[in-house]
Each structure stands twice: as C-alpha cells, then as structure tokens.
N, C-alpha and C positions, 0 to 999 in steps of 0.2 A: 881585266877584272876576271877573277876566277869565281865562278858560281859554286856556292857551298850547298851541296844537296845532302840532307840528313840521310844517314844510312839506315836501313831497315833491320831491326834487331828482334827476331821472333821471341827470344827469351825474355826481353824487356816487356814486350806487349803482353805476353802471357802473365807475367807477374803483375802488371798493371790491371789486367782484367780480373785476375784472381783477387787482388786487393779490393777492387770495386765491388765484386760479388760478395766478398766477406763483409764489407761495410754495410751493404744493403741487408744482408741476412742478419747481421748483428743488431742493426737498428730495429728490426722487427721482433727479435727474440731476446734482446739483452735483458739481463737482470742487474740493474744498476743499484749500487749501494754507496752512500756517502753520508757524512755528518759534518756539514759546514756550520761554523760558528763565527759570526762577525768577520766574514771575509768579503772582499769586493766581489760584486756580481761578475765583473770581467774575469776574475780569477776562477770563479766557479764554472763559468762557461768554457773557458780554456781547458779546465780540468776534464770536463765531459768530452771535449773534442779529442784531447790527447789520450786519456785513459780508455775511452770507449769508442773512439774513432767515429763520433757523431759528426755529421756534416751540418754546421751551424753558421749562418751569416748573421752578424750583429752590427749595429751602427757604431760609428767612431765615438759618439758621445757616451758610449757605455764605459765610463771611466772607473778609476779606482775609488772615487768619492762615494759610490753607491754600494753599501755593504748589506749583506743578507745573512740569515741563519736558516738552515733547512736540513731536514733529515730524510733519508730515503733508504729503504731496506728492500732490496730485490724488486725495484720498481721497473716499469716499462720506460722506454725512452720518452714517450709523451708525458707520462706522469712525472718523471724526474725533472724535465724541463719546466713543467707547470709549477712544481714546488719551489724552484728557485726564483720564479717570477711572481709568486703570489703576493709578495709584499711590495711590489712595484706597480707602476702604471704601464708596464710593457706587456705585450702579448706575443704569441708566436703563431705562425701558420706553417703548414707543411705541404710541400709539393713533391710527390714521390717520396724520397728519403731525405730531401733537403729541407732543413728547418730555417726559418727566417724570423729573427726577433725584431720587433719594431714598436713604435709608439703610435697608436691609432689617432687619426685626425679628430675623431670624436669618440666619446665613451662607448664601448661596445656593450651590447645586450645579448645575453645568452638564453638558450631555450633547452627544454628537455621534455620528454614524454615517457609514459610507462604504463604498466598494468599492475594492480594489486591482487595477489592471489593468496589462498590459504596454503601454507607450507605442506601440510599433511595430505591434502587432496588435490592440489593444483586448481581448485575451484576459484573463479574470479570473485572478488569482494567488492560489491557495489557500494557507492556512497561513503567510501572511506575519506577521512580528512588527511590532506597532504599539506604540510606547513613548513615554512622556513622561518623560525622565530627571529633570527637576526635581521630579517628584511620585512617582517610583518606581511608576508604574502603567502598565498596558498591556493588550493583548488580542492574540488570534491570529485572523486572518481565517478564515472557514469555507471549505467546498469551493467556494462561489460567489464567493470573494474579499471577502465582506461582513464588517464589524467594527463594534463600537460601544464607546464609553467613557461611563460614567456617573459621577456624583459628583465631577466636576472642581471643586476648591475655589478656584481662582484665576482671575483674569480675563485673564491673558496667559501663554502658554506655547508651546512648539514641539513638534510631533508628529514623530517619526522612524519611518520604515517601512523594513524590510529583509527580504530574501528571498535564499535561496541563489543565488549567481551574478548578483545584480542590485545596482546601485548603490543607496545609501541615499537614500530620498526624505524631504523635509522639508516641513512645513506649519506656518506661523505661525498661531496661534489667538488670537483676541481675543473675550472674552465681555463682555456678553451678546449682542453682535452676531451671533456664530456659534453661539449655543445652539441645539441640536437641528438644526443644519444637516447636510445630507448631502453628503459630499465624494467626489470621484473622484480618487484619487491614482495617478499614472502612474509606473511604474518602468522603467528601461532596463537592459539587460545591462551588466555591468561590462566595462570596456575597460582593457587593460594599455597603459601608455605607456613608451616608451624614454626615455633621458636627453635625446634631442633632440625629445621630445614627438611622436614618430611612433607611430601605432597599430600594434601588433604582433600583436594577437589578443585574443580574449575570455579573461577570467579563468575558470579551470575550478574550480568548487566543486561538491561532490557532496552533502555532508551537513552537518547541524547538530544540536546537542543539542536534544531535544524539550522541550516545556513541561511534561512529566510524567516521573516517575521511570522509567528504563528505556526511554525512547522516543527514537527517532532520526528526524529528518526527512531524506528522501533525494530529491534531484532527478535525474531521468534526462536532463537537458538535454545533458550532455556525456559520457554513457556510451559513445558511439561512439569516444571517444578511449581507453577502457580496453581492455586486451588481451581478445580474445574467441576463441571456438572456433568459427569459421565464421559465427556469427550474433550480432549485438548483442542481448544478453539481459538483461532487467531482473532476473530472479531470480539469475542467475549473478553479476551485479554486486553484488547484496545479499550474496552469500557473502563479499565482501571486508570486510564490516562485522564488528566483533568480536561474538562471541556467536552467529554463524550459521555452522555448519560447512559445509565443502565437501561437495557431494553425492557419492554413490557413483560412483567412476570419472570424476568431472567432470560428472555430471549436474546438472540445475538444481533438484533438490529442496531444500527449505529445512528443515534440521534446526536449530531455534532452541532453544538452551539445553537440549539433551538431548531435545527433543521430536521428533516425526515430522511429515512434511508434512501428513498428514490431520488433525493436531491444531492446525493454523493456520487461523484464520478470515480468509479473503481476500475483500475487498469491492471491487467496481468500481462507483463511484458509488452505493454503498449496497446493491448487489446481490451476494449470495453467489455465489462461483465454486466449482464442484465438480470441474472438470477443468482442471488448470493446466499441462499439459505436452503437447508433441508428441514424437514419436520416442522412445517408451518412457521419457519423463522427461528426455530429453537437452536439450530446449529448452522454455522456458516458452511457453504458447500465447497470451500477451498481448504483442502487438507493442509494442516499446519506443517506437515513434513515436507511439503513441496515448496515452501516459501523461504527465500534467503533473506529478504529485507523488505521493510515497509516504510514508506515515506508518507506521513500524514500531514496534510495542509489543513489546519483547523481555521486559519484566517484566510486571507486572500491567496489564490494560487496564480502562478505566472501565466502570461498571455499565450504561452505555448499550448495550453489546454483550454477547453471550453465545453459547453454543453450541459453544465450543472450549476446550480446557484448556491450550494452550501459549502462543499469541501471536495478535496481531491485525495485519494488514497492510491499510491503507486505500489503495486506488488511486483517484486522481482523474484522470479522462480529460481530454484536451484538448477545449476547446470550439471551437477553430478561429479563424481570422482574421476578425474582424467588420468590418474596414476595407476589405479588397481581396481578390480571389480569389488563390489560391495553389495550386500543384501541385508535387509532388515524386515522384521515382522512386528506388528503392533496389535494389541488387543485390549479392549476395555468393555464396559457394560453396554456401550452404544454401537460399537463397530469393530471390524477387523481390517487391518491394512497390510499391504505388502509393497515394499520398495526395492527396486533393483537399479544399480548403477554400473555402467560399463564404459571403459575407455574406448575411444574410436581412433584407430590409426595413429596413436600417440599425439594426436593434434586436436582432440575433442573428446566429447563424452555424450552418453545417452542415459537419461534417468526416467524411470516410469514408476508412478505411484498409483495404486488402486485401493479403493476402500469400499466396503459393503457393510450395511447395517447388520448388527448382531442378532436382530430378531429372526433372521433366517435360521439361526441355530437354536436359540432359546429365548424365552420370554422373561425379561428381567423386570423386577418391580419398578426400577427407574424408568424403563421404557413405557410401562403401563401408566406411571404417574404423569409423564410428559404427554402421553397420548390423551389422557383424560383432561389435562389442562388446556391443550390446544384445540380440542374439538368441541368444547362445550358451547361455543357461540353459534354452531351450525343450526340452521333452521329446524331440521328434523330432530336434533338433539334437544332443542328448546321445546318442541312439541312433546317429546318424551318426558321432559322434566315437568311438564304441566299435568301429568297424570293424576287422576283422583283415585278413589278406592275401587272404581269400576274399570279402570284402565290399566294396561300393563304394556311393556315394550321390551324388546331384546335388541341390543346393538352389538354387532360383531365386526369390528374394524380390523384391517390388516395393513400396516404401513411398512414400507421398506424404502431404502434409498441406497444409492451407489454413485461413485464418481471415479474418474480416472484423469490423471494429468501426466503428460509426457513431454519431454524436451530433449531435442538433439542440438548440440552446439559444436561447431567446427571452426577451428582457427585456420583460415586459409593462409594467412601470413601473420607475423607478429602484430600487424596493425590492421588486420582485416578479418572480421568474424561474422559468420552467419549463424542463425539459430532458427529452429522450428518448434513452436509450442502448440500443443493440442490439449484441450480440456473438454470434458463432457461429464454431465451428471444428470440424475433423474430421481424423482420420487414417485413411487407407485402407491396409490391409496385405494383400497377396496373396502366398501362399507355395505353391510347388509343389515337392514332394520326390519323388525316386525312389530306391528301395532295391533293391539286388541283394545277396542274402544275408540275413543277420539272421533266419534262419528260427527260431532258438531264442528270439528276442524277439518278432517280429511274426507268426510262425506260417506264413509263406509265403516262398518264395524270391525272388519279385519283387513288390514292393509300391510303390504310390505314393499320396501324399496331396495333396489340394487344399484349402487353407484360405483363407478370406476373412474379415477382421475390419474392422469400422468402429467407431471410437471417435468420438463426436461430442458436442458441447455447444452449447447456445444459451441466450440469456437476453435479457430486455428489462426496462428499468427506467424508470419515470416519476417524475421528481423535481420537487417544488414547494417553493421557498424563499420565505418571506414575512418581511420586516422590518416589523413593525407600527410600531415606534419604537425609539429607542436602548435601551429597556429590555425589549422583548418581541420574540421571534423564534420562527418555527415552520418545521419542515421535515417534508414528507410524502414517503415513498418507497413506491411500489407496484411489485413486481417478480415475475417468474417466471423460474426457472432450471431447466434440464433437462440431465441427463446420460444418454446412451444408449450402450449397448454391443450390437453385433450380431455374431454369429459363426456361420459355416457351415463345416463341414468334411465331406469325403468321403474314405473310404479304400477303395482298390481293390487287388485282387491278381490274379495269374495263377497258376492251379493246373492243371497238366497241359495248358497251352496255352489254358485258358479264362479269360477275364476275368470277374471277379465283384466285386460290392459286398460288402465285409466290415464296413462300419461307417459311420455318419454321425452328425453332431451338429449341433444347431441351438440357439442361445441368443439370447434377447432380454431384456436387462436395462435397465430404465428407472427413473431416479430424478427426481422433480420436487419443487421447493420453490416454493410460492406465498406471497409475503410482503407484508404491509402494515406500515409502521413510521411512527409519529407521534412526533416529538420537539419538545418545547416548552421554551424556555429563557427565563429572566428575570434581569435584573440590578436589579430594583426595590429589593431590600434592599441597603443599603450594605455593601460588602466581601464580598458573596455573589454567586455565579453559580450559580443553581439550574437543573437540567435534569430533566425528568420526561417520561415517555412510555410507549408500549407497542409490542410486536411481536406480530403474529398470523401464524402460519405454518401452512400445510397441507402436510404431507410425505407423499408417496406413493411406493411402490415397486411395480414390476410385473416379476416374474421369471418367465420360462418357459424350460424346458430339455427338449429331446427328444434322447435318445441311443438309437441302435439298433446292435446288434452281435450276434455269435453268443452272447455270454454274457448280455447285458442288453437290456431294452427298457423304457426309462424315459421317462415324460412327467410332469414336475414343474412345478407352477405355484404362485406365491406372490404375493399382492397384499396390501400393507399401506397403511393410511392412518392417520396420527396428527396430532394438533393440538398446537401449542405456543402457549401464551398467556403472555406475559411482560410484567411491569410493572416499571419501575425509577424510581428517584429518586436524584439525586446533587447534592452541594453542594460547590462550590469556594469555600472560605472563606479570605480573606486578612486575618487579624486585625491584622497589621502588614505593612509593606512587605517584611519579610524572611521571613515565614512564609506558606506556602500549604498548606492542608490540604484534601484532597479525600476526602469520605466518600460512599459509595454503597451502595445495596441493590437487588438484582435478585431478583425472585421469578418462577419459571417453573412453570406447570402443564403436565405432559406426559400426554396422554390415554391413551397406550398402556399405561402402568402405573398410571394414575389417582393421580398423586402430585404434590406440590408440592416444588420444590427452591429453597432460599434461598441466595443468593450475596452475602454482604457483601464490600465492597471498601473499602480505605482506603489513602491515600498521603499523604505529607507531604514538603515540602522546606523547608530552612532555609538562608538565605543568611548565611554566617558573615561575609563581607565581600563587596566587589564582585567578587572573583575566585573565591571559594571557596563551594561549595554542598554541603550534605549532604542526601541524599534517601533515602527508604525507601517500600516499598509491600508490602502483603500482601492476599490475597484468595482466595476460593473460586470455582471455575469448574466448570461441568458441560457434558458433551457427550452428545448424544442420538443420535449417528450413529457408525457404524463403517465403515471402509473395508476391503473384503474383498481380501486378498492371500494367495495360497497357491501353493507350488511344484507342487501337485497339479492346479491348475485350468488351463483353457484361457485363451487371450488374451481371450475374450469376458467372462470373469468377473473379470479383473484390474481393480482400482481401482473396483469397483462399491460402492455405498453401501447399508448395511443400517440399518434403524431399530432402536433399542434395544427390548428386550422384557423380560419378567420373567426369561427365561433368559439373555439377552444384555443385562445391565443397563447403564444409563447410566454413563459414566465421570465421575469427579470428580477434582479436583486442588486442593491448597492450595499456592499459589505465594508466594514471598517474594523481595524484592529490597532490597538496601542498597548505596548507593554514595556516593562523594564525587567532586566534579567541580571542577576548577580550570581557569580560562580567562583568557587575556589577549588582547591585540590580535594576537599572533603565534602563540601556542601554546595547545593544549588538553591536559589530562591527566585521565584518568578511571580510577577503580578501583571495581569492583562485585563483590558477592557475591550468589549466588542459590541457591534451592532449590525443588524441586517434590516433592510427595508425591501420587502418582496412585493411585487405587483403581479396581478393577473393569475392568482392561484385559482384552481378550479376544484369544486367540491362534487364528487361523484356519488355521494352516499344515497341518493334517491333513485339511482339508475339500476336497472336489472342486469344489463350487460354492457360491455364496452362499445357494442355496435350502436346502442341507442343514442348516446350524446353525439357520436361522430356522424350519424345519419341525419341529425337535425340540420346540419349545414346544407344537406342536399334536399331536404324535404320541406323546408319552410323559409320564409324571409327572415334574415338575421335580425335579432333584437337582443343585443348584448346586455341591455339593462334588465332583461328577464332571466338571464342566466346566472348560475351560482358562481360568479366570478368575484374575487375579493383580493384583499391585500393582507400582508402579514408584517408584524414588527417584532423584532427581537432585540433585547438589551441584556447584557450580562457582564460578569466579572469572574476572574479565576485567580486563585492563589495556590502556588505549588512550592513545596519545600522537599528537598531530597538529601539524604545522607548517602554518600557514594562509597565510603570505605570504612573499615572497622569490623568488629565481630558481628555487629548488627547493622544492616543497611536497609534502605527502603525509602518510602516517600509518603507524604500526606498532601491532600489537596482539598480545596473547597471551591464550589462553584455556585454563584447566584445567577439565576436566569429567569427571564420573563418573556414569554412568547404569546402574542395575542393576534387573533385574526379578526378582520372586519369584512363581512359580506352584506351588500345592500339588501338582499332578499332573504338572509338568514338571521335569526335571532332578533328580528325587528330592526335590523341595521345596526345593532349595538355590538361593540367589540366583546369578544369572549376569549378566554384562555384556550390555547390549542390543546387537543386531547393528550399530547405527549408532554405538555408543559410540566416541568419540575422546578420549583423555585429554589430550593436549597439541596445541595448534595455534598456530603463529606465522604472522602475515601482515603483509606490508609492501607499501606502494604509494608509488611515487615519480613525480612529475610535473615536467616542465620543458619549455622551448622551445629548439629548435635553429634559430635564425633564424625562419622562418615555419612551421616544422614543430612539432607537438606530440608530445612523447615521453613515454610512460608505461611503467613497468615494475612488475610485482608478483612477489614471491617468496613461496611458501607452503611451510611445513615443518610436518608433522603426524605424530602417531602413526599407525601402521598400524591397520587394522581387526582386530577380534577374529575368531577362527574356531575351529572344533572340530578337534582332531587327527584325521586320517583313521583312525588306529589305534583310535580310540574310537567309530567308526561301524560299525553293522551293517546289512547289506542283507537284507531278508526276501525271501520267494519272490515277492512282488508288486512287487519293485523299489522298495520304500519305504525311506527313509533313517531309521534309528533310532540314537539316541545313548545311549551308556552313561550310567547315572545319575550325576549330579554332574559331568559332564565337558563340558557345553555351554559353548562360547566361552571355553575356558580358555587358549587361545593367542592371540598377537597377531602380525600381519605386521610386516615391517620398515617403518621410517618412510617417508613419502612426501614428496617435495619436487620443485618445478619452478619455473622462471623463465619468465615470459611478458612479452613486450614489444609495444608498439604504437606506430606512427608514422603521423600523420595531418596533413592540411593542407587549407585551404580556398582556392579561387580564386573571384573574381567577374569575370564577363565581361558587361558591361552589366547586364541584369536577371537573367542566369543565374548561379546559385551552384553551384559544384562542390565536393563534399567527397570526398576519396579517402583511404584508409588501408590499411595492411598490418599484420598481427598475426601473431606467431609464438608458438604455445603450446609449452611445454616446450623452451625454446631449446637447452639442452645435452643433450636427448634422454635424460633419465633413465628407466631402466627401472623404473617404479613398478608395484607389484602392487596392484590395486584390491581384490580379494577372492578367496576360494577358491571353486572350483566343484567340486561333487560329482556324479560320474556313476555312478549305480547299475547301468548297463548294461555297463560295461566289465569285462573280465577282469583288467585290471591294477590299478594304483593308482587308487582312486576320486577322489582329490583332485588338483586341478591349479590352477595360478596363472592368474588373469585379469589381464592387464596393461592399464594405462591407455594412452592414446594417447601416442606418442613425439613427436618434433619435428613440428609441424603448422603450416605457413604458410597464412594465409588473407588475403583482401582484401575491401574493401567500396567501393562507389561510390554516391554520392548526387548527384542533379541536381535543383535546385528553381528555380522561377521565381515 
C-alpha cells in the first residue's frame, strides 16, 4: 500500500486565505441590492450565497414550495437576510460571519431599548410615548428619556414616538437583526404650515392625558404665550388644568381636588421641595425656564412615592443643549433672568438659570399692587388700618427675591447617566413702620417697628440612571433639601421724649430632609412591569424663639429628628392589550411614633375601543409633616414645617378616582369623579409659633380629645373638553367640589366648609394665530370663597378673633370672574432670537372680592372686603442666541 500524502501548495493556501478574508470583509461592509418577487426562499438564499459570497447554513426542508417577495436597496447583510425571512416563521443567528437559518422550537420574543432626544439640542425628552400600533404595546420614557420594550412577538414592525408639541417620530424595526439594539430617536418641534406651505409658527400644545388614571402630562414649552400676571409662572399655568383651583386672590398656590398646597408632594429631579413660592405665595419659586416636563397626579399616585395625602407633581428640569453653547436673557415687570447652556465633553451639558426681582432696579405699579395685596393681613398693618382722626402711620416695606437652578448631566455610556441638580432661592422682607397715636393698642403715643424676614430654601440632588438591558433598570437619587426662616424685629417707643426699647423678637426655624432613594424596575415577566425599592429619609427641625417685652421674656427651643424607612413594590400588569392594572404596596416606618403605616394602592384602566377608556384608582396615603400657618404668628413662623408626634399625629387619607376618557384626532372629552377622606388634620390657627404645639408633647400629659384634631371630606366631579387642531384650539373645563372639615373642639363640633372651598369653577382657554402673532385668552368663573359673618365674631380683650359656635364659614362671597389675554411673537435676526409678549389680566376690570379681612383693632366694622387685582397690563422680553 502506498500512502498518499497531500502535497503542500503555498499558492493554493494563499488564495484560500485571501478568499476567506474577502468574504469576512464583504459580510461586514456589503451593500446588498435585490428585488425578489414570488420566488422560492431557497432560490433567494442561494442567490445571496453566490452573488455576495455570504456564508449561510439552512435546513434541508427549505424547499421550493416556500415563496417570498422582498426588496432591498444597498442593505447590510443582516438586514438583507432579515427581509427575506420576514414573511416566514424562520429566523437566523450569526456566529462570527456564519449565518444559520432555523425554525425556533418556540416563538421568539424580541427586545429593544433607546433614548428620546430633541434633534436640535440633543436634550433628552422625558415621558414621551413610545408605541407599536400593530401590537398595541408601548412604553413611556423616563426622566432621562430612556425606554425599553420587551416581548415583541413579530419580526417586522414600526415604532412611533410622540411628545407634547413635537412631531411624531417613526422607526422601522426588523428582528432579529435589531434585537436588543439601543436606539437614539430624535424628535423636532411641530411646525404649522399655511396653505402655501409657508412656515407660520410652532404648534402650541400644553398637555396630554397621562398613562395612569387622574394623571396629566404638562409641557411648559409654550407657557410664555399664556396670559400671566407679571411673571411667566408654571404653577399659575397649572391652575388652568381642570381639578386645580385658582389660588387665593390670584396667588400661585395649588389646591388640587380640595387639598391644600402643603398636601402636595412636589419633586424636582426626585428631590422634595419644601418652599414653592416667592412674594407670599404670589409667584412659584421654580423658574419656568428651568423645567422640561411636569407630571401631575391629581388622583392617586403610585406606591413608588409617599409622604403627602393630596397629589404628586414631578418636575423634570432641563439638562441643556449638549450640541452647542446657548444663552438667553429674560425681563418683565417682576424679574430679570439669565440662562446659560454649555456642552460638556460632547457627552453631556450644564445649564444654569438665575433670576432676581426687578424691584432692585425699579418700582413698578404691578409690584406695588401685589405688595399691598399680600401684606394687608399682617398684625401691624391691621393696627394701621384701624387709625382714627387722631392716629397716623407710615409703612415702608422692601421686598426682593432671587433664585438659581443649575444642572450638570453627563452620559457615562449610552445606557448610564449621572446628573447633579442644585437649586436655591430666597425672599428678603424689610418693613419699617411708624405709629403716631394708637396708645390704647400699643401703649405709647409714638411707636415704630423694624422687622426683617428672610425665607430661604436650597437643595442638591445626585441622580444615577442605569439601563442594564431592556429588561432591567435602576435609578438612584441622593438629595438634601433645606427650608430656613429667619426673623428679627425690634419695637421702639418715645415716652415723655425718651426713646426706649419696648420689645424684640428673634426666630430661627430650619427644616432639613436628607433622602436616599433606590428604584429598580424589571420587565422580565411577560405583560408585567414590576418596580420595587426603598426610601430612607432623615428629617430634622431646629426651632428657636426669643421674645422680650414688658410682659414676657421667652426663650424656647425645639429640636426634632425622625427617620422614615419606606419599602414599596408595584406591578403594572397588562393581561390584554385593553386592560392595564397597577397594584402597589408601600410600607413606612416612622421613628417618632415607633409605628408602621401601610399604604395599598390600586388603579385600572380598560379601553372599551380605540377612542374610549374607562379608568379608576383608589389608595391610602400618609403624611408625616405639618405646615404651620397661623394668623397669630410672625412672618418668621409662617410656612414652617413640623414633624408629626404622638400629640400631632400623622395625617392619612383614602382617595378614589373614577373617570371615562374619549379622544379622537381632533377632540378630547373627559368626565371624572373623585373623593378624599382625610383623618387627623391639625389646626394651628390659635398658636403663636410652631414651637408651642410641638412642646405640648413634652410639657403635659397627652389628651388628644382636647387638641384641634379633625377630619376632612372632599367630593367632586370634573368635565373637560379640548379641541386639539384647527385654526382655533383650546379647552374648557368645569369642576364641582365640596370640601368640609369636622373638628370636635371647633365650631361646636359641627362640620364647616374649608377656607379654600370653591363649589363651582369654570375655566376656558382659547388659542389662535393672527398672522405671525400668537393670541391666547382665558376666562375663569368661579364661586366666591366662604367667610364668617362679622356679626358672628367676638373680639376678646387680647384682640383675638372668636367665632360663635356653629357659625364658621357659613357665608359665601359673590362669584369671581375675569378675562385675561396674551399676545406674543418671535423674531429671528441671524443667530439672535427675540420673543416679545404683552399680557392683560382682568381685561374688563372686574371688581372681584378675594376674601374677607377681619381687623380686631378697629372700633368700626371688623370685616372688610379684600379685592383682587383690577386690569393689569404686563410685558415680557426674551433674547437668546
């Protein structure tokens, strides 16, 4: 036998190596073009192998009986193969450059993830809607613009992305080529076109129905075109939404479905905010230019959050332009602002916005009008208002405010982002008063007072968002928020020509919240989106009050520290494309009273058809903080926060919501009913300072039956109709609301309407364009506020206001109505963009009564009407490059 040994041929080996290298290179960079029409799948595969030298293994049963039609124009190898298999139950996998076509043992499910960004700036778009219509499945992007979809059962579909005020984005998907792929989808603002296809301006959209019952998504992008009262204000804009009442006298406070402002949980990038206003509540202290998106939960909110009994407002701040530097300046009759945006290392951005009250530069009539309105209830001003012919007074106030918000955001990797948000604001109030006369009240013929108040807040939040894969996601937030009130006053008098100190007061009230929050979500289970996590909070209060006068010499101090440990789990389950059920449980341990509080939540929505949806929610909520407000206190004590104790118990509420929602391409219609049952509300109106009720726990045996603790009940309904397209757009809404309180030791134990109760409220907003100008008008008609008949009020020897039993808030003022309009326009001069607008509040100068004011120092009628602002024109100017 002769052994045959193959001879070694270097030339042959070289050619073989060259061919393999070329095949590998071609498979990575081929531009494949074909147009197959009704040919066998086997023929198509063989054509790819022969013409483009693709290495493909396919099963023997891939016969001539399976025909396909497909078109490909300069496609990649992956895409070319996916297109010819899209009409079959076959899939492919790739190992190196070897493709294998096979039939899976069970149906495959595909996944994808991505980020939604603005095309012009690269800024992430939070809470965008991501939807695959052919599958009735979708997602909502998070605060960083991230989204994921899992369990996609087909190999070819189209993804649609939409957000308020932006054009709809589309992305064609082909699997398995794009399985687990990370997309960056870019959206551009909507543009309106005339019949001649000429650009006339941006489409103005403000809100959309949320993904959960009772939730509204609100975009502040165009709120500068809404009528305003001197300042473009995000919270006053929210008051145009159904279910959110207008604030007292036009202030920016948010009374949501019968609740009060301190019962709202307001988060900025996950950080709780504890002071939300400037100018005694007339302006929100969050500059509208810093906010990208607002999510408003009017009904129940998910178990992920807790600590308030009324509602949740999530504010997502802007991250700034990551593509090019940008600067803008703003000016109006209330304030001046500056905003700077800078890219960071091509992977992030930094934005800083600063604002300062305009009174530092000039004294506007609007500023003076607001000042007069908000200071009239002060004790010394009431004394001045009680002057007779022998008395006179001078009041010289000086109010200023300022705030700053900064955010740095850095994309460590496409799926890993960190951000740092800082915010701070302050109000400085200086008041000098001189009294001549008033000896029967002040004890001296000539008296003057000097008061200085500083209200400030600051906070910093570090956020870390991690997308592990389309099924797993983690967010971490670490924040510190602080609210500080400082107050100093000095009272002097002249007695027989000698100047003397007759009293002084010094207050320092500080509240701090240190928080760490971990949220982990998974979509690993089909039809389920599970979230679980924990919150850890350290809450501290430091109160110190020193009062010196002829009658008293007080030095009170109170320091509180409590811990909140909360764990939650919630599951958003979609058993069918038409049903969504969200169940959650939140358990909180509060160290101050050594107790656990369980908060179950459940919501459900059922899509009757493509246009009609039925929704409902109910849940238990707890609040471990109380905001101190009393007509007896100084400015330094107003709006300070107290921790719950055994004597001032935590507040709880059981909230329900039921609604039906109809929408089409042009119109929306919503009808909702709601209720709230609140327990353990505390009334602070008879206390002089926040130290007083808190010290009671330490100073005496507890007797809860003697404390001003009561319950509240709210019932209401909302109707909302909106026109979304056409030459004229806008909405109308009506709300019926009834909020009553019952305190065993107040009002003879009889129920009475809450001070903020408004039974009927009708609101309308109309928007259109006049050439290149944007015109907006809103008209509001509401019930007047409740008040107590002055004849039912008794003034004791200490000038305290006492109400006859059972007579509190039995009367109601006349209805309030006003028409506001706004006209704005934008010019572009090279790279400079100018926005200018004028706004008129209360166009027809209606004499609306805001509330009743009671003056215990007067010798005449103690009750007087406080009028809201009359016709008030304002303007704004913005220049940006």
